[in-house]
Residue frames as qw, qx, qy, qz and C-alpha x, y, z in Angstrom:
[[0.185, -0.099, 0.660, 0.721, 13.73, -14.05, 26.15],
 [0.122, 0.593, 0.785, 0.131, 9.93, -14.21, 25.73],
 [0.043, -0.814, -0.241, 0.527, 9.73, -10.54, 26.63],
 [0.129, -0.464, 0.478, 0.734, 11.99, -9.69, 23.68],
 [0.138, 0.231, 0.862, 0.429, 9.80, -11.73, 21.33],
 [0.045, 0.763, 0.623, -0.169, 6.70, -9.87, 22.49],
 [0.087, -0.750, 0.060, 0.652, 8.43, -6.54, 21.99],
 [0.155, -0.217, 0.692, 0.670, 9.58, -7.56, 18.52],
 [0.112, 0.471, 0.845, 0.226, 6.08, -8.71, 17.60],
 [0.009, -0.827, -0.408, 0.386, 4.59, -5.45, 18.89],
 [0.111, -0.613, 0.307, 0.719, 7.09, -3.41, 16.88],
 [0.150, 0.051, 0.817, 0.554, 6.37, -5.42, 13.72],
 [0.073, 0.669, 0.739, -0.020, 2.64, -4.94, 14.25],
 [0.052, -0.818, -0.148, 0.553, 3.10, -1.18, 14.75],
 [0.150, -0.403, 0.548, 0.717, 5.31, -0.93, 11.65],
 [0.131, 0.290, 0.864, 0.390, 2.80, -2.88, 9.53],
 [0.029, 0.779, 0.577, -0.244, -0.01, -0.67, 10.83],
 [0.081, -0.727, 0.105, 0.674, 1.88, 2.51, 9.94],
 [0.144, -0.158, 0.725, 0.655, 2.62, 1.21, 6.44],
 [0.101, 0.515, 0.835, 0.168, -1.05, 0.40, 5.95],
 [0.027, -0.834, -0.392, 0.387, -2.30, 3.76, 7.20],
 [0.125, -0.661, 0.274, 0.688, 0.27, 5.74, 5.20],
 [0.732, 0.609, 0.005, -0.307, -0.45, 3.90, 1.95],
 [0.083, -0.640, 0.737, 0.200, 2.99, 2.35, 1.75],
 [0.461, -0.006, 0.887, 0.000, 1.38, -1.08, 1.18],
 [0.593, 0.555, 0.152, -0.564, -0.83, 0.12, -1.68],
 [0.433, 0.557, -0.612, -0.359, 1.41, -1.20, -4.45],
 [0.055, -0.174, 0.977, -0.110, 1.72, -4.62, -2.77],
 [0.491, 0.353, 0.633, -0.484, -2.08, -4.79, -2.51],
 [0.548, 0.618, -0.184, -0.533, -2.37, -3.80, -6.17],
 [0.225, 0.440, -0.844, -0.210, 0.05, -6.56, -7.22],
 [0.250, 0.059, 0.933, -0.251, -1.94, -9.21, -5.32],
 [0.543, 0.529, 0.389, -0.524, -5.25, -8.03, -6.86],
 [0.427, 0.640, -0.425, -0.477, -3.68, -7.78, -10.31],
 [0.040, 0.291, -0.951, -0.096, -2.28, -11.33, -10.16],
 [0.338, 0.240, 0.845, -0.337, -5.66, -12.67, -9.06],
 [0.490, 0.651, 0.373, -0.443, -7.76, -10.81, -11.64],
 [0.542, 0.781, -0.215, -0.223, -5.40, -10.44, -14.62],
 [0.754, -0.336, 0.503, 0.255, -3.13, -13.49, -14.74],
 [0.698, 0.279, 0.450, 0.483, -0.64, -13.32, -17.58],
 [0.226, 0.883, 0.161, 0.377, -0.97, -9.55, -18.00],
 [0.543, 0.104, -0.347, 0.758, 2.05, -7.54, -16.82],
 [0.277, -0.816, -0.433, 0.264, 1.32, -5.18, -13.90],
 [0.160, 0.941, -0.063, 0.293, 2.18, -1.50, -13.80],
 [0.559, 0.223, -0.467, 0.648, 5.58, -0.61, -12.43],
 [0.377, -0.562, -0.514, 0.527, 5.70, 0.86, -8.94],
 [0.144, -0.244, 0.073, 0.956, 6.46, 4.27, -10.43],
 [0.212, -0.231, -0.604, -0.733, 3.58, 4.04, -12.90],
 [0.390, -0.537, -0.747, 0.035, 1.20, 2.89, -10.14],
 [0.303, -0.562, -0.376, 0.671, 1.99, 5.80, -7.83],
 [0.040, -0.097, 0.290, 0.951, 1.89, 8.31, -10.72],
 [0.290, -0.376, -0.692, -0.543, -1.58, 7.11, -11.72],
 [0.410, -0.575, -0.652, 0.277, -2.70, 7.17, -8.11],
 [0.227, -0.409, -0.145, 0.872, -1.49, 10.75, -7.69],
 [0.085, -0.077, -0.480, -0.870, -3.13, 11.84, -10.95],
 [0.347, -0.503, -0.747, -0.260, -6.46, 10.37, -9.80],
 [0.356, -0.555, -0.504, 0.558, -6.25, 12.22, -6.49],
 [0.108, -0.336, 0.050, 0.934, -5.70, 15.56, -8.18],
 [0.198, -0.127, -0.593, -0.770, -8.34, 15.04, -10.87],
 [0.545, -0.511, -0.584, -0.316, -10.97, 13.85, -8.34],
 [0.095, 0.379, -0.524, 0.757, -10.50, 15.97, -5.22],
 [0.416, -0.454, -0.786, 0.058, -13.81, 14.90, -3.67],
 [0.341, -0.875, -0.325, -0.112, -14.67, 16.82, -0.53],
 [0.637, -0.244, -0.123, 0.720, -11.16, 18.09, 0.15],
 [0.003, 0.921, 0.123, -0.371, -10.73, 21.81, 0.52],
 [0.655, 0.703, -0.011, 0.275, -8.87, 23.60, -2.30]]
C-alpha cells in the first residue's frame, strides 16, 4: 500500500507544479496577499482578476515579439 501512497503523492506534486507553472494558482496567491495586506477590503472576483491580468499583459508586452 505504501507504493500507492508514493504514487499519489507524486501525482499531487506534479499536478500542483503544473498549476503553478500555468498560472492556475495566481488567483489563490492574490487572495492570500490581499487578505494579508488589505484586511476588511473585498477582493476582486476571479473574473475581474483574470481580466485585469490579461489587460496588463497586452498593455505591457515587454520583450515579447509582436
